[in-house]
Biopython code that builds the backbone (N, CA, C, O; Angstrom):
import numpy as np
from Bio.PDB.StructureBuilder import StructureBuilder

atoms = [
    (1, "UNK", "N", (74.765, 1.412, -26.998)),
    (1, "UNK", "CA", (74.882, 1.451, -28.438)),
    (1, "UNK", "C", (76.028, 0.536, -28.869)),
    (1, "UNK", "O", (77.114, 0.588, -28.292)),
    (2, "UNK", "N", (75.794, -0.289, -29.864)),
    (2, "UNK", "CA", (76.805, -1.200, -30.381)),
    (2, "UNK", "C", (77.698, -0.472, -31.377)),
    (2, "UNK", "O", (77.219, 0.232, -32.266)),
    (3, "UNK", "N", (78.988, -0.653, -31.212)),
    (3, "UNK", "CA", (79.933, -0.078, -32.165)),
    (3, "UNK", "C", (80.902, -1.170, -32.592)),
    (3, "UNK", "O", (81.486, -1.857, -31.754)),
    (4, "UNK", "N", (81.064, -1.323, -33.867)),
    (4, "UNK", "CA", (82.032, -2.258, -34.402)),
    (4, "UNK", "C", (83.429, -1.678, -34.198)),
    (4, "UNK", "O", (83.654, -0.492, -34.443)),
    (5, "UNK", "N", (84.360, -2.508, -33.753)),
    (5, "UNK", "CA", (85.736, -2.045, -33.549)),
    (5, "UNK", "C", (86.308, -1.484, -34.847)),
    (5, "UNK", "O", (87.039, -0.494, -34.835)),
    (6, "UNK", "N", (85.974, -2.119, -35.956)),
    (6, "UNK", "CA", (86.476, -1.662, -37.255)),
    (6, "UNK", "C", (85.933, -0.279, -37.598)),
    (6, "UNK", "O", (86.678, 0.580, -38.069)),
    (7, "UNK", "N", (84.648, -0.060, -37.368)),
    (7, "UNK", "CA", (84.044, 1.242, -37.662)),
    (7, "UNK", "C", (84.688, 2.317, -36.793)),
    (7, "UNK", "O", (84.926, 3.431, -37.260)),
    (8, "UNK", "N", (84.969, 1.993, -35.543)),
    (8, "UNK", "CA", (85.584, 2.961, -34.627)),
    (8, "UNK", "C", (86.992, 3.330, -35.091)),
    (8, "UNK", "O", (87.309, 4.516, -35.187)),
    (9, "UNK", "N", (87.843, 2.343, -35.382)),
    (9, "UNK", "CA", (89.227, 2.666, -35.757)),
    (9, "UNK", "C", (89.303, 3.343, -37.116)),
    (9, "UNK", "O", (90.230, 4.114, -37.365)),
    (10, "UNK", "N", (88.350, 3.073, -38.001)),
    (10, "UNK", "CA", (88.341, 3.712, -39.312)),
    (10, "UNK", "C", (87.583, 5.037, -39.294)),
    (10, "UNK", "O", (87.489, 5.721, -40.313)),
    (11, "UNK", "N", (87.043, 5.392, -38.128)),
    (11, "UNK", "CA", (86.236, 6.598, -37.982)),
    (11, "UNK", "C", (85.126, 6.619, -39.033)),
    (11, "UNK", "O", (84.872, 7.632, -39.684)),
    (12, "UNK", "N", (84.474, 5.456, -39.172)),
    (12, "UNK", "CA", (83.453, 5.278, -40.196)),
    (12, "UNK", "C", (82.131, 5.921, -39.855)),
    (12, "UNK", "O", (81.848, 6.235, -38.699)),
    (13, "UNK", "N", (81.325, 6.111, -40.887)),
    (13, "UNK", "CA", (79.980, 6.663, -40.757)),
    (13, "UNK", "C", (79.052, 5.919, -41.693)),
    (13, "UNK", "O", (79.477, 5.307, -42.673)),
    (14, "UNK", "N", (77.799, 5.987, -41.372)),
    (14, "UNK", "CA", (76.785, 5.452, -42.253)),
    (14, "UNK", "C", (75.927, 6.612, -42.743)),
    (14, "UNK", "O", (75.751, 7.609, -42.043)),
    (15, "UNK", "N", (75.407, 6.469, -43.933)),
    (15, "UNK", "CA", (74.447, 7.437, -44.441)),
    (15, "UNK", "C", (73.121, 6.715, -44.603)),
    (15, "UNK", "O", (73.080, 5.541, -44.971)),
    (16, "UNK", "N", (72.056, 7.418, -44.329)),
    (16, "UNK", "CA", (70.723, 6.840, -44.436)),
    (16, "UNK", "C", (69.999, 7.563, -45.563)),
    (16, "UNK", "O", (69.868, 8.787, -45.550)),
    (17, "UNK", "N", (69.532, 6.792, -46.534)),
    (17, "UNK", "CA", (68.929, 7.385, -47.716)),
    (17, "UNK", "C", (67.459, 7.053, -47.878)),
    (17, "UNK", "O", (66.804, 7.645, -48.736)),
    (18, "UNK", "N", (66.917, 6.150, -47.109)),
    (18, "UNK", "CA", (65.534, 5.746, -47.305)),
    (18, "UNK", "C", (65.364, 5.117, -48.676)),
    (18, "UNK", "O", (66.156, 4.262, -49.071)),
    (19, "UNK", "N", (64.356, 5.528, -49.389)),
    (19, "UNK", "CA", (64.096, 4.986, -50.729)),
    (19, "UNK", "C", (64.911, 5.678, -51.811)),
    (19, "UNK", "O", (64.988, 5.184, -52.936)),
    (20, "UNK", "N", (65.521, 6.814, -51.488)),
    (20, "UNK", "CA", (66.286, 7.584, -52.470)),
    (20, "UNK", "C", (67.609, 6.884, -52.746)),
    (20, "UNK", "O", (68.419, 6.715, -51.834)),
    (21, "UNK", "N", (67.836, 6.481, -53.972)),
    (21, "UNK", "CA", (69.064, 5.781, -54.336)),
    (21, "UNK", "C", (70.017, 6.676, -55.122)),
    (21, "UNK", "O", (70.882, 6.181, -55.845)),
    (22, "UNK", "N", (69.861, 7.983, -54.984)),
    (22, "UNK", "CA", (70.737, 8.927, -55.664)),
    (22, "UNK", "C", (72.145, 8.815, -55.084)),
    (22, "UNK", "O", (72.313, 8.887, -53.867)),
    (23, "UNK", "N", (73.157, 8.641, -55.931)),
    (23, "UNK", "CA", (74.540, 8.597, -55.419)),
    (23, "UNK", "C", (74.906, 9.913, -54.723)),
    (23, "UNK", "O", (74.451, 10.982, -55.130)),
    (24, "UNK", "N", (75.722, 9.830, -53.681)),
    (24, "UNK", "CA", (76.095, 11.031, -52.931)),
    (24, "UNK", "C", (76.690, 12.099, -53.836)),
    (24, "UNK", "O", (76.423, 13.286, -53.650)),
    (25, "UNK", "N", (77.500, 11.691, -54.822)),
    (25, "UNK", "CA", (78.157, 12.677, -55.691)),
    (25, "UNK", "C", (77.173, 13.417, -56.598)),
    (25, "UNK", "O", (77.541, 14.417, -57.214)),
    (26, "UNK", "N", (75.931, 12.944, -56.689)),
    (26, "UNK", "CA", (74.919, 13.610, -57.497)),
    (26, "UNK", "C", (74.015, 14.529, -56.680)),
    (26, "UNK", "O", (73.120, 15.164, -57.238)),
    (27, "UNK", "N", (74.233, 14.608, -55.378)),
    (27, "UNK", "CA", (73.426, 15.483, -54.528)),
    (27, "UNK", "C", (74.132, 16.830, -54.438)),
    (27, "UNK", "O", (75.206, 16.944, -53.848)),
    (28, "UNK", "N", (73.524, 17.833, -55.021)),
    (28, "UNK", "CA", (74.152, 19.150, -55.208)),
    (28, "UNK", "C", (74.687, 19.744, -53.904)),
    (28, "UNK", "O", (75.803, 20.263, -53.888)),
    (29, "UNK", "N", (73.927, 19.683, -52.818)),
    (29, "UNK", "CA", (74.354, 20.326, -51.563)),
    (29, "UNK", "C", (75.552, 19.626, -50.913)),
    (29, "UNK", "O", (76.190, 20.199, -50.030)),
    (30, "UNK", "N", (75.865, 18.399, -51.336)),
    (30, "UNK", "CA", (77.005, 17.681, -50.764)),
    (30, "UNK", "C", (78.299, 17.908, -51.542)),
    (30, "UNK", "O", (79.384, 17.629, -51.033)),
    (31, "UNK", "N", (78.194, 18.406, -52.756)),
    (31, "UNK", "CA", (79.369, 18.537, -53.620)),
    (31, "UNK", "C", (80.536, 19.306, -52.994)),
    (31, "UNK", "O", (81.683, 18.938, -53.247)),
    (32, "UNK", "N", (80.311, 20.351, -52.193)),
    (32, "UNK", "CA", (81.464, 21.044, -51.582)),
    (32, "UNK", "C", (82.276, 20.167, -50.622)),
    (32, "UNK", "O", (83.440, 20.465, -50.352)),
    (33, "UNK", "N", (81.674, 19.089, -50.105)),
    (33, "UNK", "CA", (82.349, 18.240, -49.131)),
    (33, "UNK", "C", (82.890, 16.940, -49.721)),
    (33, "UNK", "O", (83.549, 16.174, -49.019)),
    (34, "UNK", "N", (82.626, 16.686, -50.977)),
    (34, "UNK", "CA", (83.075, 15.448, -51.603)),
    (34, "UNK", "C", (84.230, 15.725, -52.551)),
    (34, "UNK", "O", (84.235, 16.727, -53.266)),
    (35, "UNK", "N", (85.192, 14.843, -52.550)),
    (35, "UNK", "CA", (86.336, 14.985, -53.450)),
    (35, "UNK", "C", (86.716, 13.606, -53.958)),
    (35, "UNK", "O", (86.948, 12.691, -53.168)),
    (36, "UNK", "N", (86.780, 13.455, -55.255)),
    (36, "UNK", "CA", (87.197, 12.191, -55.855)),
    (36, "UNK", "C", (88.706, 12.236, -56.044)),
    (36, "UNK", "O", (89.262, 13.224, -56.523)),
    (37, "UNK", "N", (89.348, 11.153, -55.661)),
    (37, "UNK", "CA", (90.800, 11.039, -55.815)),
    (37, "UNK", "C", (91.071, 9.789, -56.637)),
    (37, "UNK", "O", (90.786, 8.677, -56.193)),
    (38, "UNK", "N", (91.615, 9.963, -57.821)),
    (38, "UNK", "CA", (91.986, 8.843, -58.681)),
    (38, "UNK", "C", (93.462, 8.538, -58.463)),
    (38, "UNK", "O", (94.305, 9.434, -58.497)),
    (39, "UNK", "N", (93.761, 7.269, -58.242)),
    (39, "UNK", "CA", (95.142, 6.834, -58.012)),
    (39, "UNK", "C", (95.532, 5.874, -59.118)),
    (39, "UNK", "O", (94.847, 4.881, -59.363)),
    (40, "UNK", "N", (96.629, 6.175, -59.781)),
    (40, "UNK", "CA", (97.132, 5.281, -60.823)),
    (40, "UNK", "C", (97.688, 4.016, -60.172)),
    (40, "UNK", "O", (98.300, 4.064, -59.105)),
    (41, "UNK", "N", (97.465, 2.897, -60.830)),
    (41, "UNK", "CA", (97.922, 1.611, -60.290)),
    (41, "UNK", "C", (99.419, 1.640, -59.986)),
    (41, "UNK", "O", (99.862, 1.065, -58.991)),
    (42, "UNK", "N", (100.189, 2.299, -60.828)),
    (42, "UNK", "CA", (101.650, 2.347, -60.648)),
    (42, "UNK", "C", (102.048, 3.051, -59.353)),
    (42, "UNK", "O", (103.172, 2.875, -58.883)),
    (43, "UNK", "N", (101.162, 3.833, -58.777)),
    (43, "UNK", "CA", (101.458, 4.584, -57.554)),
    (43, "UNK", "C", (101.096, 3.826, -56.278)),
    (43, "UNK", "O", (101.420, 4.279, -55.180)),
    (44, "UNK", "N", (100.435, 2.689, -56.408)),
    (44, "UNK", "CA", (99.899, 2.030, -55.212)),
    (44, "UNK", "C", (100.982, 1.567, -54.245)),
    (44, "UNK", "O", (100.804, 1.698, -53.034)),
    (45, "UNK", "N", (102.095, 1.031, -54.733)),
    (45, "UNK", "CA", (103.156, 0.573, -53.819)),
    (45, "UNK", "C", (103.762, 1.745, -53.051)),
    (45, "UNK", "O", (104.046, 1.623, -51.859)),
    (46, "UNK", "N", (103.961, 2.873, -53.719)),
    (46, "UNK", "CA", (104.510, 4.062, -53.057)),
    (46, "UNK", "C", (103.541, 4.560, -51.991)),
    (46, "UNK", "O", (103.948, 4.883, -50.875)),
    (47, "UNK", "N", (102.276, 4.619, -52.336)),
    (47, "UNK", "CA", (101.269, 5.107, -51.387)),
    (47, "UNK", "C", (101.147, 4.165, -50.192)),
    (47, "UNK", "O", (101.029, 4.623, -49.055)),
    (48, "UNK", "N", (101.173, 2.855, -50.434)),
    (48, "UNK", "CA", (101.124, 1.889, -49.322)),
    (48, "UNK", "C", (102.310, 2.083, -48.387)),
    (48, "UNK", "O", (102.149, 2.050, -47.167)),
    (49, "UNK", "N", (103.506, 2.288, -48.951)),
    (49, "UNK", "CA", (104.701, 2.493, -48.118)),
    (49, "UNK", "C", (104.574, 3.775, -47.296)),
    (49, "UNK", "O", (104.936, 3.794, -46.120)),
    (50, "UNK", "N", (104.068, 4.834, -47.902)),
    (50, "UNK", "CA", (103.904, 6.096, -47.176)),
    (50, "UNK", "C", (102.852, 5.971, -46.073)),
    (50, "UNK", "O", (103.025, 6.518, -44.984)),
    (51, "UNK", "N", (101.775, 5.259, -46.350)),
    (51, "UNK", "CA", (100.760, 5.033, -45.322)),
    (51, "UNK", "C", (101.331, 4.225, -44.163)),
    (51, "UNK", "O", (101.052, 4.513, -42.999)),
    (52, "UNK", "N", (102.130, 3.214, -44.487)),
    (52, "UNK", "CA", (102.741, 2.402, -43.430)),
    (52, "UNK", "C", (103.658, 3.255, -42.555)),
    (52, "UNK", "O", (103.653, 3.110, -41.333)),
    (53, "UNK", "N", (104.440, 4.137, -43.165)),
    (53, "UNK", "CA", (105.310, 5.028, -42.384)),
    (53, "UNK", "C", (104.497, 5.949, -41.477)),
    (53, "UNK", "O", (104.969, 6.365, -40.419)),
    (54, "UNK", "N", (103.267, 6.263, -41.900)),
    (54, "UNK", "CA", (102.389, 7.122, -41.097)),
    (54, "UNK", "C", (101.592, 6.325, -40.065)),
    (54, "UNK", "O", (100.804, 6.898, -39.312)),
    (55, "UNK", "N", (101.796, 5.002, -40.028)),
    (55, "UNK", "CA", (101.110, 4.179, -39.030)),
    (55, "UNK", "C", (99.778, 3.628, -39.487)),
    (55, "UNK", "O", (99.037, 3.060, -38.685)),
    (56, "UNK", "N", (99.460, 3.785, -40.762)),
    (56, "UNK", "CA", (98.214, 3.239, -41.301)),
    (56, "UNK", "C", (98.545, 1.889, -41.928)),
    (56, "UNK", "O", (99.140, 1.820, -43.004)),
    (57, "UNK", "N", (98.157, 0.833, -41.251)),
    (57, "UNK", "CA", (98.490, -0.527, -41.679)),
    (57, "UNK", "C", (97.227, -1.382, -41.721)),
    (57, "UNK", "O", (96.160, -0.952, -41.283)),
    (58, "UNK", "N", (97.358, -2.597, -42.252)),
    (58, "UNK", "CA", (96.225, -3.523, -42.277)),
    (58, "UNK", "C", (95.659, -3.720, -40.874)),
    (58, "UNK", "O", (94.443, -3.700, -40.683)),
    (59, "UNK", "N", (96.545, -3.911, -39.890)),
    (59, "UNK", "CA", (96.050, -4.192, -38.538)),
    (59, "UNK", "C", (95.484, -2.958, -37.852)),
    (59, "UNK", "O", (94.687, -3.092, -36.923)),
    (60, "UNK", "N", (95.872, -1.757, -38.282)),
    (60, "UNK", "CA", (95.280, -0.558, -37.679)),
    (60, "UNK", "C", (93.913, -0.271, -38.291)),
    (60, "UNK", "O", (93.045, 0.295, -37.627)),
    (61, "UNK", "N", (93.713, -0.655, -39.546)),
    (61, "UNK", "CA", (92.418, -0.449, -40.198)),
    (61, "UNK", "C", (91.453, -1.597, -39.947)),
    (61, "UNK", "O", (90.243, -1.394, -39.845)),
    (62, "UNK", "N", (91.998, -2.805, -39.849)),
    (62, "UNK", "CA", (91.194, -4.008, -39.641)),
    (62, "UNK", "C", (91.723, -4.710, -38.391)),
    (62, "UNK", "O", (92.557, -5.609, -38.495)),
    (63, "UNK", "N", (91.243, -4.304, -37.199)),
    (63, "UNK", "CA", (91.825, -4.753, -35.938)),
    (63, "UNK", "C", (91.545, -6.218, -35.575)),
    (63, "UNK", "O", (91.920, -6.662, -34.490)),
    (64, "UNK", "N", (90.901, -6.960, -36.455)),
    (64, "UNK", "CA", (90.687, -8.376, -36.183)),
    (64, "UNK", "C", (91.960, -9.151, -36.540)),
    (64, "UNK", "O", (92.898, -8.579, -37.096)),
    (65, "UNK", "N", (91.993, -10.427, -36.229)),
    (65, "UNK", "CA", (93.154, -11.257, -36.538)),
    (65, "UNK", "C", (93.448, -11.297, -38.034)),
    (65, "UNK", "O", (94.608, -11.391, -38.434)),
    (66, "UNK", "N", (92.420, -11.228, -38.853)),
    (66, "UNK", "CA", (92.640, -11.274, -40.300)),
    (66, "UNK", "C", (93.447, -10.067, -40.775)),
    (66, "UNK", "O", (94.252, -10.198, -41.698)),
    (67, "UNK", "N", (93.254, -8.904, -40.171)),
    (67, "UNK", "CA", (94.039, -7.720, -40.523)),
    (67, "UNK", "C", (95.495, -7.884, -40.147)),
    (67, "UNK", "O", (96.385, -7.518, -40.915)),
    (68, "UNK", "N", (95.741, -8.430, -38.975)),
    (68, "UNK", "CA", (97.114, -8.686, -38.540)),
    (68, "UNK", "C", (97.767, -9.727, -39.441)),
    (68, "UNK", "O", (98.925, -9.574, -39.831)),
    (69, "UNK", "N", (97.032, -10.780, -39.770)),
    (69, "UNK", "CA", (97.583, -11.828, -40.639)),
    (69, "UNK", "C", (97.954, -11.270, -42.010)),
    (69, "UNK", "O", (99.012, -11.594, -42.550)),
    (70, "UNK", "N", (97.083, -10.433, -42.571)),
    (70, "UNK", "CA", (97.377, -9.829, -43.874)),
    (70, "UNK", "C", (98.618, -8.938, -43.793)),
    (70, "UNK", "O", (99.458, -8.948, -44.693)),
    (71, "UNK", "N", (98.722, -8.182, -42.726)),
    (71, "UNK", "CA", (99.891, -7.313, -42.538)),
    (71, "UNK", "C", (101.175, -8.136, -42.450)),
    (71, "UNK", "O", (102.192, -7.769, -43.040)),
    (72, "UNK", "N", (101.128, -9.233, -41.724)),
    (72, "UNK", "CA", (102.323, -10.088, -41.597)),
    (72, "UNK", "C", (102.678, -10.752, -42.927)),
    (72, "UNK", "O", (103.856, -10.879, -43.261)),
    (73, "UNK", "N", (101.665, -11.175, -43.686)),
    (73, "UNK", "CA", (101.933, -11.748, -45.009)),
    (73, "UNK", "C", (102.629, -10.737, -45.908)),
    (73, "UNK", "O", (103.605, -11.067, -46.582)),
    (74, "UNK", "N", (102.135, -9.519, -45.920)),
    (74, "UNK", "CA", (102.740, -8.452, -46.735)),
    (74, "UNK", "C", (104.176, -8.176, -46.289)),
    (74, "UNK", "O", (105.072, -8.005, -47.115)),
    (75, "UNK", "N", (104.377, -8.136, -44.983)),
    (75, "UNK", "CA", (105.711, -7.832, -44.437)),
    (75, "UNK", "C", (106.727, -8.897, -44.848)),
    (75, "UNK", "O", (107.830, -8.569, -45.283)),
    (76, "UNK", "N", (106.361, -10.158, -44.712)),
    (76, "UNK", "CA", (107.305, -11.240, -44.988)),
    (76, "UNK", "C", (107.439, -11.544, -46.476)),
    (76, "UNK", "O", (108.332, -12.295, -46.869)),
    (77, "UNK", "N", (106.580, -10.982, -47.302)),
    (77, "UNK", "CA", (106.678, -11.162, -48.749)),
    (77, "UNK", "C", (107.829, -10.323, -49.318)),
    (77, "UNK", "O", (108.362, -10.646, -50.380)),
    (78, "UNK", "N", (108.207, -9.266, -48.630)),
    (78, "UNK", "CA", (109.241, -8.352, -49.120)),
    (78, "UNK", "C", (110.592, -8.982, -49.162)),
    (78, "UNK", "O", (111.563, -8.334, -49.552)),
]
sb = StructureBuilder()
sb.init_structure("model")
sb.init_model(0)
sb.init_chain("A")
sb.init_seg("    ")
for serial, (resi, resn, name, xyz) in enumerate(atoms, 1):
    if name == "N":
        sb.init_residue(resn, " ", resi, " ")
    sb.init_atom(name, np.array(xyz, "f"), 0.0, 1.0, " ", f" {name:<3s}", serial, name[0])
structure = sb.get_structure()
């Protein structure tokens, strides 16, 4: 079975819907497991810093060279 490195590190999943294009949030039986989280733009820098302290970085989410490059750009911009 083929697994993308990115899908593995992000613990990603796919959903299969067939012809049904109903959004997940509109499926009644899924509502107990779904939660919408709205983040104000002003909070994004704080949240990014907290995620970085927890080890969640561009290179941990996107293990290709582009993820590392983005992380280094962000680091040296400070």
